N, C-alpha and C positions, 0 to 999 in steps of 0.2 A: 798567508792569504790576506789580501788587503780588504779592508771594509769601506763601504761608501756611507757617509753620513750626510743626510739631507738637512739643510738648514731651512727652516720655515720663516719666511718673511711675514711678520704679523700684519704689517701695513698692507702688503700685497693681498694677503688672505682677506682682510676686511674689505678692501676695494672689490675683490671678486664677489664676495657675499652681497655687498650692496648692489653691485651690477646685476646679479641674478635677480634680486628682489625687485629692482626697479624695471627691469626689462618686461616683467609680466604684470606690472601695475596698470590698472585701467584708469588711474587718476594721474594726470601729468602736470607739468609746470603750466601749461596752457589753462588747465582747469583752475589751478590756484590763482593765476593772474586774473581770470574772470571773476573768481570769488572776491578777490581784493577790490576790483573795480566796483562790484556790487556793494561791498562793505563801505567803500568811500561814498557811494550814493546815499546809503542809509545815514552815514555820518553827516553829510550835508543837510539831510532832512532834519536832523536833530541839532544842527548848528555846532557840531563838534569838529574842531580843527585837527586834533591829534587823538588817536585812540591807542591806549596801552592795554595789552592783553597778557595776563599772567598764566603760567602753566607749570605744573610739576609732574612727576612720573605717574601720579594717580589720577589727576584731573587735567588732562592735556588736550581735550577735544577742541577747544576754541582756537588754540595755536595750531594744532595739527590741521584744522580745517583750512587754514590759510597758508601753511607751509609744507605739510606732509611729514614733519619731523617731530618725534616724540622725545621728551627729556629722558636721559639715561638714568636707570636706577643704580647703575654701577657706581655712580658718584657717591651714593650712600655709604659706600665702604671706605671712602677716603675723607675723613672728617676735616683735615686741614685744607682741603680744596672746597668743601661744601657739597651739598647734595645737588642732584640734577634739577635745574630750574631754568625757566625761559621767560623772557619778556619780549613781546612783539610790539614795536611801535609803528603805527600806521598813520602817516600824515594825510590829510585830505588832499593835499597837493604835494607830490613827491613820492619817493620810493620808500617802502617799508624797510625796517631793520630788525633782525632777529638777534637778541642779546642772549647769550648762552654762557653756562659755566665755562671759565677760561680754558680748562683742560679739554672740554669737548669741542671747542671751536673748529679745530682742524677736521674732525670727523663730520660735523654738521655741514661744513662747506663741501666736503666730498659727496655727502648724501644729496645735497641740493644740486650739485653739478650733474649727478647721475640721473636726475629727473628730466634732463634735456639731452640734446645731441651735442651740446657744447662741453667744453672742458672746465668751464668756470661756473660757480654757483649763480643761479638766476636771481637770488636775493642776497642783500648785504648781511653779513654775519659779523657781530662784534662781541668782545669779551664783556662778561658781567661786571668786571672790576671797573669798567669805564662807563657804566650805566648812569650813575648819578650825574657825572659831568655832561653826558649826552642829554639827559632829561632836562637839566637846567638850560641848556642851549635851545632845545626844541620847545621847551615850555615858555621861553621868553617871547616866542613868535606866535604862540597860540592864544586865542581868546577863551576857548573852552576845551578842556581835556577830558575825554571819557576814560574811565577805568573799568575793565571787565575781568572779573575773577576775584573780587574782594573777599568773598566768602570762603575761598580756598587759600588765600594768601596769609602766611604767618604774620601776626600783627607787627612785630619789629620790622619786617620787610615792607609791609604796607606803609608804616610810618616813614621809612626811609624814602619810599617813592613819593609820598605826599610832601615831604619836606623838599625834595628835589624839584618836583613839578609845581609846587606852590598852590595857592588857594583856588586855582582854576579847575582843580581835579574834581570830577563828579562821577558817581557810579552809573553804569549803563548795562544793558543786556542785548546789545546789537547782534552779536554773534550767536548767543543762545537762541534768539528768535530766528535768525537767518538760516541756521543749519538744521532747523526742524524739517524743512522740505528738501527731500533728497533728489539728486539727479538720477537718470537711468543707470549710470555706471555705479553709483552708490547703492542703489536698490539691488542691482545684480550681485554685488559683493555681499550684501546682507542676506540675499537668497542663498548664496553658497554657504555662508556661515550657518544659516538655519537648517540647511540640508545636512550639514555635518552633525548638528545637534539632533536632528531626527534619526540619523543613522546610529548615533550613540545609543539612543533609546532602543532601536531595533536590536543592536548587539547586546544591550543590557538584558532584554527580556528573552532573547534567543540563546545567547552563549555564556552570559556571565552569572545571572542570578540562579543559584541552586541552594538546596538545603545546606546549611552550614557555612555558606559564604559570609564573610565579615564585611562590615561597613568600610573598613580601611582597604580591603582587597578591591571592592567595587570602585572606590575613588581612584585608586592607583591605576587600574586597568582603563577606566574611562578617560583619564587624562592622557595616558600613553596612546590610546586609540585616537583621540582627538588630534594629537600632534601628527600621528601617522597619516591621518586624513587631510593634512594640510593646514590645520589651525595653528596660528602663531602663538596663541595663549589659551589655555584651558583651565578653568577653575571649577572643579566639580565638588558638590556637597551631597552626600548620600546618607540618609538616616532611616533606621528601621522603626516602624510604629511610632513615629514622632510627627509633630505638626509640620507645616510648610516652612517654618522658620529655619534659619541657619543654625548649625550646631557643630560640635567636634565629633568626628568619626571615632569609633572605638572598635573593639574586637567582638562586639555584639553580632550574633549570627542570625541568619534568616530562618524563620520557621513557618509552618503552615498557618494561614490566616493573617499574616503580617501585612501591614500597609507600608509601602516603600516610598520614601520621599526623596525626590531627585531635583537638584537645582544645578544647572550648568550655564555659566557665562563663558562664551568662547569668542575669539577674535580671528578674523580672516582678512588679511591684507588691510588691517586697520579698522575693519567694521565688525560689529558685534551681533551676536545672537544671545538672548537671555531666555532660558527655558526652564519652567517648573513642571513637574509631573508627579502625581500621586498614583502609584501602581499597586494593585492588589496581588497578593501571592497566595495561590491555592484556594482553600475554602474560606473565603472572606464572609463576614456576616451579612445578613440581609440589610442591616442598618448601614453598613459601609456601602453597599450597592445603591442604597437610596441616596446617600450623600453624593456618590459619583454621578447619578442621574441629575440631581439638582445642580451640581457643578457644571455639567455640560450645558444645561439649560441657561444658567446664569451667564456663562461665557457667550453662548449664541445670542442672547438678548443684548449683551454689550457690543458684539460684533455688528449686529443689525443696526444698532443706534449710532455706530461710528460711520458717518457720512459727511461729505463736505457741508460746511455751514453749522454743524453741531458743535456744542461746547463739550469739553472733556467731562465736565460735571454731569452732563446729561447721560453720557455713556456709563459713568459709574453708578448713577441712580437707577438706570435700567438693570444693571447687574444686581444691585442690592434689592430691587423690587421683585425679583424672581420668586422668592420664597423666604419665609422667616429664617430658615437655616442659611440661605444665601446672605441675608442681611446681617446675620451674626458672624459671618466669616471675617476674621480680624485683618486680613490682608487685602481687602478690596482696594485696588490702586491702579494708577496709570502713571507711566513715566516715559520720557523720551529715551531713544536708543539710536545709536549710530557709531560715532567714533569712540563713545564710551558705552559700557554695558548698561549703566544706570545714569541717565542725564537728568537727575532730579526726580523726586517722587512725592506724590501727594496721596494721602489716604482719603477715602470717601467721607470720613468724619470731619474733614476740613483741616487736619493737621498737616502743615506744609513741611516737607523735608528740605534738606540742604539744597538750595537753588531750584527747587521744583515748583512748578505752577500748572500742572496738567489740567486742574480744575478750570483754569481760565483760557485754555487753548480754544481757538476756533479752528476746527479741522479743515484742512485743505488737501487736494490731491497731491500725493508725493510725501506726505508726512508719515513718519514711522513712530510707533510707540509700543510699549508693552502693556498688555491688559492682564491684570491679575484678578481672577475670579475664583469662587469656590463655595463651599458649604460647611457650616459648623453645627453639629448637633450630636446628641447621644454621647457627649464627652470627647469627640474627636473630629478630625477635619478631612476634607478631600478638596484639593485645589489644583489650579493650573495657571500657567503664565505663558502667554503667546506673543510673538512679535507680529504686530498688525501694520499693514500698509493701507493708507487711505487712497482710494481710487476715485475716478470721476463719478462713478455711480454708487459708491458705497465703500466697502473695505474688504480685505481678505487677509488671512493669516499666512505668514511665511513659514510658520512651524506647522507640520502636518500630523505628527504622531498622535494617536488617539488620546483623548482626555479621560477615558474611563477604562483603561486597559487592565485586565486581570489575567495573570499568568496561571494557566490551568495545568494541573498535574494528574 
């Protein structure tokens, strides 16, 4: 009996996967080109002749906003090649160039080509090994060079760029500001991501949480369900009778009266939802119910304050001013969200996180951010985090699951 052996063409398989992904993307090369033109207008306003934008697999939003391409984490496994990194060079006059890890160049070109009906990439792609030479040539013709992403750039790499670009290099945040306001297509993708997050909560309280269920079991099931629902990436954190902070899941099991802390960041077609919920299990105490009520009130006060023209700091002050227990909640915060789950974070105390400045935002229709509100008292917490969209008349939450849910048995 003869046997038939099928040979899998890895390159053909990747091309097929990329084709499927791009066919259903609502963001196309036309959108990226329009964003690039808007970026160039902002560059002109600031007198910048050349903009350099750095990205790595963890902080890629600025580059992805103009290219749709995310650096590969696979490169982390090949030390002699270097990890996945990108530099986008955007001249005020002329075409942009995406510089990528040499090994990735062929795949990036294919991905850019699949964003169009053509067979060629719509943007130039060049190898990282040629970056310094390219920067010296481009820098010689520029009077002022903007650099975006210094706070995420490894210092030796930034020194390399500064040496190649010369003294004209100056830090800027053109894209951080530009991408705060989302298009209708972006908002729709974030609504889908938030809907998946809501459904995960529904499955959690209906089908997953039981007496004896462990933290590890919940995390594994939530991440698997998120992928089944279409999410590209799911990062779930579930803790029993802990505060809203992140932690390591264990084999701790659920018991009557526990408070269940859930934090899920997930991505759909490049856009994110960030969801925190505190959920009661069984016969929770009257003090816990009091905190849940204050949590909902503080969230609602923040939502009402979020309207066009308001400052981010005003929103957080309304959250804090709800009650002394709301003011004591240690995670009162606002941060951007979109191509990254956490695009900078600022706590109401004024401590600024990496790259974050929500305190200083002046809200506009189309902006999206996460609002983190809650209450701390009697030695424990009740909190929530919701994805908020600023509208013409106010704001609405893209996440819908109740903020004071108690599982009854």
